[in-house]
N, C-alpha and C positions, 0 to 999 in steps of 0.2 A: 719280888723282883723277877722279871723275866730274864732268863739267861741269854747270853749272846747266841748260843746255838739255836734256842727257841725263836730268836728273832732273825735267824738266817745268817749270822756271822760265822766265819771260819778263819783260821790262821793261814796265811800264805807261806810257802816255803822260802828259805833264804835264797834259793837259786832263781826265784821269780824276779821280774824287773823291779828295780828300786827307784823310789824318789830320791832317797838319800841314805846316809849312815849317821847314826848318833855316836858321839864320843863324850866321855867325861874327862876333862883334862887332869893329868896326874899332879898331885900336890902333897900327898901324904908320904913324907919321906920314910916313915916307919914301915911302909909296905915294901921298901927296897933298902933294908938296913945297910948303910955305908956305900950304897951304889945307886943312889937316886939320880945323880947328876946326868947320866946319859939317857934316862928314861924319856924326858920330854922330846928329845930329838928322835926317838923311835916313833913317837906319835906323829912328829913332823913327816917322817917317811910314809906313814900310813896315809896322812892327808895328801901328800904329794902324789901318791898313786891313785887315790880315790877321786880327787877333785876334777880330773879331766873327764870322769865318767858319770858322776852323780853329785848331788848336793852333799855337803858335810856340815852337820849341825853339832856344835860343841858346847857342852855345859861348862860354864866358867863361874868363878867365885865373884869377880869384880872387874872394874875397868883395868886395873893393873895387870891382871892375868890376861885379859884380852889383848892388851897392848904388847905384852911379851910374846904371845902366840903370833900375833901379826908380824912382829919383827922376825921371829924364827922362820915363819913361812916365807916372808919376803926374801930372806937371805938365800933360799934355795929356789926362788922363782915360782912359788906356788901361786896360781891365780886366785885372788880373794873373792871374785864375784860369786862362785858357788859355795863359799864358806860362810856360815851363819853362826853367830854367838848368842847364847842364851844365859841369862842370869839365874841359873839353877844351882844353888849351893850343893856340894856333894861332900861326903866323907872320904870317898876313895874313887878309884878310876875304873871300876869293873862294871862298865855300862851294860854288858850282856845280862847281868844279873839284877841290876837295879833300874835299868832303862825301860822304856815303854814297849809293851808287847802289842803290836797292831793286829787288828782283825778287820775283815772286810765283808760286805754283803752287796747284793744287787737288789735295788728296790725300784720298780717301774722303769727298768732299763738304765738306772743310774747307780754308779758305784758309791758306796758310803764306807767310811772307816770309823773305827772306834779304838779305844785303848783298854786293855785288861791290866789293871794295877794289882798284881799279886803282892802279898805281904813279903817283906824282905827283912831278914834278921842276921845278915852277915854270916851265912852258912852255919846256922845253929848257935848264934851268939858268940862266935869266936873273936870278933874284932869290933867291939864297941868303940865309939858310938856309931850308929847307922841310921839315925833318925832322919837326917837330911836325904840320904840315898833312898830311904823308903818312900818318900813323897815325890820323887822326881817324875814318875809317870803322870800323876795327877796334876802337877804343875805344868807339864807339857800339854796335857789335855786342855787345861784352862787357857793356856796361851793361844792354842789353835782352835778353840771352840769345839773340841771333840768330846763325844760321850765317853765316859770312863766307867768301867765296870770293876767292882771290888769283890773278888771271890771270898776274901776273908781267910785265906790260908796262905802259908808260906810256899813260894815256888820261885826258882831262879831260871832265867832264860837259858843258861848253860846246861840245865838238867834235862832239857827236852829238845827234840829235833823232829819236825813234821815233814811229811812229803808233799803236802798240799792237796792230797787226794783223800784224806781221811785216816791216815796212819801216822803214828807218832812213836818215836824211840825214846826210851828213858832207862833208868837203872834202879834196881832194888836198893842198892847200897845208899843212894842219896834220898830218893823220895820216901822210902820206908824208914829212914833213920829217925830215931825218937827225938832228935834235936830240931826237927822241922814241924811236923804235925802229929804229935804222939797220940792224939785221940782218934785219928782217922785210920781206917783199915785200908788195905790195898784196893779193895773194891770201891770204897768211898773216894779215894784219891783219883781213881780212874773216872769216877762220875764227875768230879770237878773238871778234869781234862776234857771230857766230852762236852760238858755244859758250857765251858768258857772258851774253848778253842775250836769247837765244832768238829772234833775228830771222832772216828768211830772205832778204831782199833789201836790198842796200845801194846807195843812190843817191849818186853822187859829184858834188859841185860842184867848182868850180875854186879861184880865189883869193878871199881875204878883202878887207876894206875897208882903206883907208889909215889908218894910225895904230894898227892892231890889233896889239898886241905878242904875241898868242897864235898868230901865224902863220896866222890865218884861221879862227877858230871859226865854226861854222855858226850859232850863236845871234846873231850880228850880221848874218846874211844872210837865212836862210830858216827858217821854222818851220811845223810842222804845227799847225793849229788844230782839225782833226777828222781822222778816218782817211783822208780823200781830198782834203783842201784844205790848201794851203800858202799862206802869205803870204811875199813876197820883196821886198826893198828894191831900188829902181831910182834911178838918178841921171839927171836930165834935162839937165844941163849937159854937153855933149860935151867941154868943156875940162877938166872935173874928172877927177882920176885914178881916181875910182871908176866913171866912166861905162862904160868897156870891160869890166872884170871883172864888173860887175853885169849888164851886157847879156848877156855870155856865159853867166852863171849862169841868167838868165831863159830864154835860148834852150835851154839844157840841160833845164830844168824842163819846158818845153813839149813835150819829146819823151819824158819819163819816164812810167813806169807804176808802179802799186803792186804788191804781192805777188800780186794776182789778175789782173794785166795790164790794169787800168783806168787810163786817163790821169789824171794829177793835175789837180785844179782849181787853177789858179794865180791868185792875187790879188796885186796890187802895192801896196806901201807907198812913200811918198816918202822921200827922205833929207832931213834938215835941212840948212840952209846950213852950209858948212864951219866948224868950230870949232877954235880954236887956243889953246894956252896956252904961253907962253914959246917961241913959234915952232914948237911941236910940234902936228901935226895930231892931233886927238882922235877916237877911234872912236865918234862919236855915231851911233846907229842906232836907229830905231824897232822893229827886229826884236828888240831886247833887252828885250822885255816879259816879265812873269811871269804865268802863268795860275794862279789859286787858286780855291778854292770861292767862288763868288758874285762875284768881282772879277777884273779883269785890270789889273795895275799897269803903266802905260805911262810910260816915261821921256819927260819933256817938255824940249825944248831950245830951240824956236824958234816963236814965235807964228804965223809965216807958214805953218808946216806941221804944228804940233801938232794942230790941229783936224782936218785931213784924216786924219792917222793915227788919231786917236781915232774918228772917224766910220767909217772903214774897219773897224777892229777891232770896234766896237760892232755893226756889221751882221753880223759873223761870230760874235759871242758874245751872242746875244739873251737868254740867261738869266743873264748876268753883267754887272756894271757896269764899264765901262772907266774907270779913274781915272788921269788924268794927274798925275804928281808931278814936280816940278822935279828934273832930274838933272844940271844944269850943274856943280854942285860935285862930284858923285860921279864923273862921267865923266873928270874930271881924273886920276883913278886908273886910267884906261884900261879902265873897265868900267861896267856899269850894273846894272839891277835883276835881270836874269836871272843875271848873273855872281855876285851875292851871295846868291842863294837856292838851295835844293835841296829839292824836294818829297819828302814822305813819303806815298806812296800809301796810301789806305784799303784795308783788306781787303774784298773783295766781301761785302756784307751777306747775300746769299742763300746763302752757303756757310758761315755761322757756325752 
C-alpha cells in the first residue's frame, strides 16, 4: 500500500478554513456519572456558535435522537440549514479521538481529500465497548465516497497537533504508553506520523495534566495557533501537581524549532484553579479550545482566570471572535470542547 505522504497527502492545521465540524452526540450517561442531564445542552451551545460560520455534521444513533436534537436547536433559534445528521452509531461523544482525520493533496491543479482511520481503543482499553467508535471514520468515508487509509496502529486526534507546514506536536506520555502500540518504538511511531499525515518534524512534549485519563493528550497542553506560534498552559502554584510537568514542557518548547529550523513563538495560558468532582481531579485546561471559521470556542471554568485566557487567545486570533462557554459540566466527563469536535478542512478554493 502506498502511504498518504507518498501520494502527496498532508494534514491541514485546525486553524485553516473549514468546510465543517463533526460531533458525536452524547448519550452515554456513565461518562458523566450523575450529571449527564446538562451535557446535551452544552453541545447545543457549541452548535449555536458554529452553525453561523460552517457546516455542523452530527453523528446520531437513530431518528429519535435526531428529533430530540432538532427540538433542542430549535428552542434556541439555531438555523438548521447548515446542520447535517448522520446515522453513525457511537459508543461515546469524544469525536476528536474517534472521528475522521482528513488529509488533502493537489493533483493536476485540483484538491482531493481522503481520511486516515487510525485504530481506536478508548485510550488503552479503559472504557469498553468502543467497537462502534472505531469504525466511524470508515463509515464517513463510505458515505462521502472518500478514500480511507488504515495505518493499523492506535492513534487519537487529541494526541497530535499539526502546524500545516510539516511540524507536529505530541507527547511521550501518550504515544509511548504501552497501552497503545507496545510493539512500536518511538522512531517507528514517528514513521507512521510522517507516512500517514505528511509531516516531517515531530516535537515531543513530556507528561500531561493531572486528571487526564488519556495519558497526556497534547490538546490539554499545547496548541498551534498559526504555523510558528504555540500556546501552552502553565501552573503558577509550585505546590500543584501540574507545576513541574507544565514547566518542563514550557522549557522544552523554548528550545524547539519548526520544520525550517525557526524557533517557535511560545505564548502562555493560565490554568484554572483545581476542579474536583467526587474527589477526582478534573482535567480542566484552557488549551482545550476549538478553532473554527470566525470563532474560537474557549472552555470557561473559573471567573478568576477565564478572562485572562480569553484575552490571550483573542490577541492571537484577531480575525476570529473568542467565545467563552461554560464547560464545568462537560469536563466532568474528563474532556472539553476540543475533545468533542473534529474539523472537516475546506478544500483550497484556488485549486477547484
